[in-house]
N, C-alpha and C positions, 0 to 999 in steps of 0.2 A: 504494500500500500504506500501511497505517496507520503503519508504522515511518517512512515518508518524510514523513508528514503531521504527526507529533509527534516532534521531534528532542530528544535529550538529550545534554548534554555537561557535563563538570565541569572547572572551573578552580580548582585549590586546594580550598578548602572551600566553594566556591559552585557549585551545580548550576544549569544553565540549561535551561529547557523552552521550545522554540520551536514555536509553531503554524505549520505550514508549508504553507498552501494560499493563497499570495498571489493566485493567479488567481481565487480565490473569496473574497477578503478574509478568508481564514482561517476561513471558516465551518466549524463542527464537525460531523463525522459522528458517528453513534452510536459507532462504533469508536474515534474519537478521544477521546470522553469516557471510554470504558473504558481506553484507553491512559494517560490522565492518572491514573486511579486506580492503575494498575500502577506508574506512575512515583512516585507518592506513597508507595506501599508500599516501593519500592526505596530511596527517599531516607530513609525512616524507619529502615530496617534498616542503612543505611550510616553508620557513626559518623564517617566522613571528611567527610560533607556537613553543613554547619552552616546554610546558607541556600539556599532555592530561589527562583529568579527565573523568572517567566513572561513571555513576550514573543511578539509576532507577527512573521512574516516579511513583507518587502516594503515596509514603511514607510507603508502606507495604512490598516492596521487592526491592532488587537490581536486581536480576534475579533469578527466581525460577526454572531454568533449561531449557531443551528443551521442546517445546510444545509436549505433549504426543501424540496428534493426528498425528504428523509427523511420528511416529513410525509405523503406519499402512502401510506405504510404504515399510517397510523392510520385504521382502519376501524370499530373497535368500542370500547366504553368501556374494556375491559381494555388495549387498545393505548395509549390516551391516558394511563391511569394508569401503565402500564409506562414510557412515555416520561418522564413527569415524575419517576418514581422513579429512573430512570437518571440524570437530570440532578442530582436532589437527592443521590443517592449520591456522585456525583463532587464536588459542591460541599462536602458535609459531610466527605468524606475530605480534601479540600484544607484545610478549616478546622481539622480535627482533627490535621493534621500537627504533630508536636511540635517543629517548628523554624520559625524566622521565614520568611515568604514575602513576596516583592516582586512586584507587577505593574508591569512597565515598559510603559507604554501610549503608543503612537504611533498617531494616527488613531482609528478607530471602535472603541468597546467597547460594543456594543449587544446587546440581548436576552441570550442566554446569555453573551455576552462581557462585558457589564456585570456580570452576576452572578459570573463568574469573577474579575473584578477586585475586586469587593466581598468575595469569599471569601478574598482575600489579606490579609495583615496591613498592608502598606504599599503605597501607590500613588504612583509617580513617573511623571509624564506630560509630554508635549510640548504646546505651545500649540494644536496642531490636534486634540487628543484630544476625543472626544465620547462622552457617556454617556447611556444611556436604554434604553427598551424600547418602540419605536414600533408595537406590535402593533395598537393601535386603528386605525391607518392602513393596515397591511399585511396582517395575517392574521386578525384577529378572534378570536384565542384569548385566553387569560388567563395571567397569572403564577400560579404556585403560592403557597400561603400562605407557604412558606419564603422564596421569592424576593421577595415583597412585603415581608416582614419585613426582609430584607437591605437593601432600598432605604429602608424606613421608618426603620431604625436611623440612617441618615445624613441623610436628606432631610426627615424629619418627615411628618406626614399631609397637610398642605396641598400641599406641593411634590410629594409622591409622587402624589397625585391629579392634580395639574396635569400632571405628566409622562406619566402613563398615560392620562388622559382625552384630552389634546391631542396625544399622540404626540410630545412635545417632548423634544429632546435638550439636555443641559447641555453648554456648552463648558467648556474647561479652567478658565477664570477663575471661572465660576459654581461648578464642582465644588470648586475650592479654597476658595471663600468659605464653603461649607456644611460643609467638612471631609470631603468625599468623597475628595479626594486630599490627599496630604501635601506634594508639591512639584510645581511646574511649571518645567521647564527647557527650554532650546533643544534642538531635535532633535539637533543635532550633539553636544550635551553629555550626552545621555541615557545611553549606555553607561558613560561615565566616572562620572557621578553615581551610577548604580545600583551600580557596583563600589565606590565610596567608602562608600555606606551599608551595603553588604554587609560591608565590612571593619570598620566600626564595630560591626555586630551580632556579628561573629565575635569581636571583642575583649572582649565583655561576657559575663556569666555565663549559660550556657545553661539552667541550671535555673530561674533567675529569669525568663528569657524564656518557658520552657515553662509555668511556673506561672501567669504573667500571661496568656498566651494561652489556656490551658485554663480559667482562671477566667472570662475574658470570654466564651469560647465557651459555657460552661455557663450563664451568666447570659442570654445571647442565646437559646440553645436553649430555655431554660425559658419564654421569652416568646413563642415562635413558634406555640403553640396547635395546634389540630386540623389535619388534613391538607387539608381543603377539597376532598375528592374530588367532591362534588356540583358545585362550581364548574367543576372541570376537565372533568367529563363533559358538562355542559351546553354549554360553549363548544366543546370539541373535536368533539362530535357534531353541531354545528349546521350548517345550510346556509351560514351566513356563513363558517365556517371553511373549508369546502370551496371556497367562492367566493374567499376570501382566498388560499388556496394556489394555486388555478388562475390567479387574476389576477396573482399575483406571478411565477409561472413563465412566464406568457404576456406579461409586461411591459405590463400594462394596469391601469387603475384598477378596484378592486373595486366591486361594486354591493351594498351592504349592505341586508338586509331585517329584521334584528333577531330572527331565529329560525334 
């Protein structure tokens, strides 16, 4: 059940969201994205919550992306657009939350998981953290304009192209060097360090934090441009995407054709 896959608990003024599908490296179902939106709404209304922390269960992954089996339901252009809109709605809701958010990343944050981490305000990670969207190797689909913009904001155009063209993941040290993450800490120190940063956030002025976050969100949103629906439709309706999904689920290498 979705409630078991997205856990919510509060400790003092800090609320923790745990993506809880460790057997699937915390891959997100559509229902889990919807649950995240509901949690953001809940945290927004609750004045006792000052900081929201996102984390993954199991120690191997933060979130490994969208559950690939969900992609079998994409059969027509409207399905592809609806999928990307669902993801974008979840990410923009997280970005618009009027309280600071922290991504506590251990292991893989790839595909949608990378974008969830980027949608948070701060990222505190362990040395085994990995970031990227290796879809050129796995599925043959594309990122939305919004998600490319999220990566572009921190990685710049050259590295963004390198990561997406070559399906390359950044390790924690590389991610720290380009400013994608704020801190790299030992695995055993992650919960303590996240709690320490959360307490520092709680001690400071909430309206200053809100105004700063909202100003940055507006500036970034203004630069994200058109929806790019033509890009989504061409990739998601392609033979290559069907082949990529089948190959992934059948645990074999895809055979790309370019159409």
